[in-house]
N, C-alpha and C positions, 0 to 999 in steps of 0.2 A: 270192964277192964281187961279181962281175959280175951274178949273178942278183939279189942283194940291191939293187944300184943300179937295175937294170931294174925291179924290183918297186916300189921307192920312186918312181921316175919315173912309172910307170903310175898309182900311187896318187894322186900329186899332180895329174896330168892329169885323173883321174876326179873328184877333189875340186873342182878348179877348174870343170870342166864342169858338175858337179852344182849348184855354188853360183851359177852364172849363170842368168839368166832364160831359161826354156825356151820355145821356140816350139811352140805346139800344132799338131798335125797337122790336116788337113782333116776327119778322122774324129772329132775330139774332140767330146764332148758335155758340156754343163753343165746341171745340173738342180737343182731346189729339193727338198730333203727335208723332209717334215713328220712330226714324231714325235708320237704320241698322248699323252694324259695318263698320268701315273704315279700311284702310290698315295700319295706324300708331298706335302706342301704345296709344296715347292720345285720339284717336277716336275709339279704338277697342271695346269699351263697348256700343257704340251707344249714343243716346241722346233723350230727350223728350222735348216737349214744348206745351203750350196752344195756340190754334189758335182761334182768335176772328174774326168772319165773320158776317158782317151786310151790306147787299147790299144797304139797304135804306140810310145808313149813308156813304156809300162808304168806309167802314172800312174792312180791311182784314190784320190783323197783327198777329205776333207770338211772344209770350213772353216765354223766357226760363231762366233757372238758370244755373250757373256754368261758366260764362264768365270770362276770365282773365282780370285783370286791370294792364297792363304792365307799367303804369305810377306810380304805387305804389312805394314809396321809399323803397330801399333795397328789391326789389321784390324777388330775388332768395334766399336771406337769410330767409325771412319770409316764402317762399314756403317750404324750408327745415325744418324750425322750426314748420310748421303746424299752423302758425299764419297769413296766407295770407287770406285777405278778397276777396271773389269772387263777381261777379255782376249778377244782373238780366238783361237780354238782351231783346231788342225789335227790330224786323225787319219786314218789309213788307213781306207778304207771297210770293210775286213774287220773291223778292231777296232771301228769305229763300229757295224757291224751286230751283232757279237757282244754288245756292251754292251746295246743296246736290245732285242734278242731275248731276252737273258737275263732282263731285267726285264719281258718280255712287253708291249712297247709297240709299237703299230702304226707301221709306216714306210711312208709314201707318197712317191712320186717323180713329179715333173713335169719333163719334159725341155723346156728353154727353146728357143724358136724364134729363135735368135740367128745373126747372120752370123759368118763366121770372124773378122773384125776385132773384133766385139763380144765374142766368146768370149775372144780374146786379151786384150782390154782388161780384161775382168772377172777373168781369171786373174792378170794383172799387178797389178791393184788389190789382190787378196787376198794375193798374195805380198808386196807392198809393205807392206800393213797388218800382216802377220804378223811383220815384222822386230821385234827386241826393242825398238827405240826407238819403234815405232809401235803396238805391240800393245795398249796400255792406252787406255781411253776411259771417260769418265764416264757411267755407266749411268743410265737413267731407265725405270722399269717400264712407263710408258704411251707414252713418246715416243721412246725410244732403247734398245730392247732387242733380243733375238735375232731377233724377227720384223720389227720396223720396219727393222732394218739390211738384211734381205733385200730388202724393198721399195725402200728408198732407194738401195742399191748397184745394183740392177737398173735403176732410173731413171737413175742417174748414168752408167752405162756405155753405155746405149742410144744409138745414133746417130739414132734416130727417136723420135717422140712416143709415150709409153705413157700411155694414158688408162685407168685402172683402172675396170672396170665392176662394178656391184653384182650379186652373184649372185641367182638366182631366189629363194633362201631368205632373202634379206636382210630383216631387221626392225629398225626404229629402236629402239635400246636405250641405256640409260645405261651408263657405264663400270662402275658397281657391278653392274648386271644382267648384264653380260658376264662379270664375275668370278664371280658366283654360278652361272653356267652350269657352271663348272668345279669350284667348291668347295662348292656347295650352299648351303642357307639355315641349316641347323642342324648345322654342324660346327665344330670348334674353329678350323679355318682361317678359315672365314667370320666367325666371332665375333671373332677377333683383327683381321681386316681391317676389319670394320665398326666396331670400336672405335678403330682407329688412323688410318684414312683419313677425310678430311673431306668436306664437302659438294661440294667441287670435282669429285668423281667421280660426283656425281648429275646431272650435265648429260648430255644426249644426245650420244653419240659420233657424229661424222660418219662416213659410210661409209668414207672413207679412214682415219679414226682407228681403226676396228674392227680394222684389221690390226696392232694391237699384240699380238693373240693369234695364235699359229701356225696354229690352225685356219682363221682367216679369211684368212691369207696363201694357203693352199691354195685356199679357195673363190673369192677375188677373182682370183687369178692364172688360175684355170681359165676365167674369163669374160672376161678382158681381151684387147683387140686392140692390135696395134702399128700406129700411124698409121691406126686405124679400118679396117684391112683384114685382115691375117693374124693368127691367134691367137698370143698370147704363149707358150702351152704347146702343143707339137706332139705330145706323148705323155704320158699320165698312167697310172700303174699303182700297185698296192699291192705292195710288196716283201715285207712281213710283216704278217699280220693278228693282232691280239691274240686270244689263245685263252681267256683267263679274264676274268670280270667282276671289277671291283674289289670288295673286301669292303665291305658296307654298314656304316655307322656303328652302334654300339651305342647305342640311344636312352637306355638307363639311364645312360650316361656322356656324353650329349650336353650341350651348353651349356644348352639349354632346361630339361632335367631338373635339372641342377646349380643353375641360377639359381632354379628353382622351389623346390627344397629350401631354399636360402638364404632365399628370400622367405617360405616357410612358417615357417621358424624365427623370422624377424623379426616376422611377424604373430602368431605364438604368444606370444612374449615380450611383445609389445605388448598382446595380449588379457589375459594374466595381470596385467600392470601395471595395466590398466584395472580389472580386478576387485578388485585389492588397493589401488587408489588410490595407486600409487607409480610411480617412474620408475627403470628399470634403467640406471644411469649407465654401466656397463661396455659395454652394448649401444650406447649413443649415442656413446661414445668410439670404439668399433670402427667404426660406420657412418661417422662424420665423418672418422675417420682413413683408412679405405680409400678413400672417395670423394675425399678431399683429395689423397692420394698419386696416385691415377689421374688426377685433374685436372692435377696438376703435370706428370706424364708426357706427357699430351696437349698441354699448353701448350708443353712443350719440343719435341715433335715438330712443332708448328705454327710456332713462332717460332725455335727453336734449331737447326733442321736445314735442309738443302737439298732435302729431299724435297718435291716439288711436290704430291703427293697427300695430304699430312697437314695441309694448310692448311684453315682455316675448319671446324674440327671441332667441331660443336655438341654433342658428347657432354659437353662441359664445362658444359652447362646442368644436368646432374645430378651429374656427377663434378666438383664445384666446388673449385678449388684453395684458396680462402679457408677452406674447412672445416677445414684444418689449423690455422689461426690462431685459431679460436674454440673449440678443444677445451677450453682452460682454463676457459671459462665453464661448460661442462657439468659440471665437477667441483666448482664452488663451491656452498656451501649456499644462497646468495642470488644469483640470476642477474640481471644488469642488464637494464633495459628495452630497450636497443638490440638485445639478442640476440633478443628477440621479433620485432622488426622484421626482423631478419636471417632468421628462420624464415619469416616472411611472404614475403620475397624468394625463398627457396628453393622455397616452394610455388608461387609465380607462375612460376618457371622450368619447372616441370613442365607448366604450361599452354603455355609456349612450345615445349617439346619436342613436345607433341601437335600444335601448329599446324605446326611445321616438318615433321613426319612426314606430316600430312594433305595439305599443299599441295606436298610433294615437294622442299622445300629440302634436306633430308637424310633418307635412309632409315637407320634404326638397326637394330641386330641384333635379330631377333625374340626371341632368348633374354632380352633385357633387359625384356620386357613384365612378367613376374611380379615381377622385382626392382624395377622402377620403381613398380609399384603398392604394394609393401611399403614402399619408402622414402617415398613420398608419405603413406601412412597413418601411418608413424612420425613424420614431421615434423608432421603435423596433431595427432597425439596429444601430442607434446612441447609444441607451442604451446598447446593447450588446458590441459594440465597446469600449465604455467607461469603461464597467465593466471588460474588459480584459486588459485595459491599466494599 
């Protein structure tokens, strides 16, 4: 009985001690971990985290930002609306290492050149943020993600001025170009991104803004000085190096190839219609239906969500929402004159798309090129056909 009471007392003391904020020892180190790209779209951009290592306390943990909370009510709806709260995560370094080495992703470490008070302040900040009532935050892919949090928290805890210096490899790029560095130009990931995200990401990212990508956190931190004197990073090393190259995309199933096949199909039916002096109504209903639905989705992403990057999406110049409302005209034996004017309007929109692309207002997915050519040809054919009827 006495042993049980003693054990319980010891357990309670340990629990209380563990739950309290711990004081880091002078030997503690805080570093920034940068994880390389993975094979899937959700991990193609890499990841960052803070590693807190204190041998004297037996502490070696990694805090990161941007973890999903799948228990959130209406998870997918909130994700689509841009209203989903993400979580700060905490893992033992051993588990963290096992996960990313298992998926063969490079792990780089940069030990920060912080004073003892700054280390404690950073650790306390992370512990406080990890509390259940503080863990959630509203995520933004470009301005408040797993990488920008590393930059902002480091700035927040520093007792001195941190002026981030541009690395020697720096090149001015738009947000879209920076994304394409990681997902390519002719992948389904890049196709979806180029369709969903608007012209707001075609502006040039300032050097400071490039740090929305983990890779650039590593590059910028490596060049940065504290108060223009000592380096922010005192030691840099690669803990694990990726052993295998990512599998290359199969061109036969790439967006460009699939869109080309669809375009060839539309052009072939249009060619047959022209030879036979007829109009395949089923094809027109299909074209107007698909482009109309896509247009409605893009409009909802633009005006119906909190996503900052889906605004001003000029893909609606070809995926036009009103196409859904005029489908009835395509099925009538005699089409009204206003519909011919509407077709003229759609044809003019293709000129605007070309202009937007050339002057850089918005860059569209390259896989759209054959499809846009086919759609334009079909619209011109429908207009000429109706004009002769």
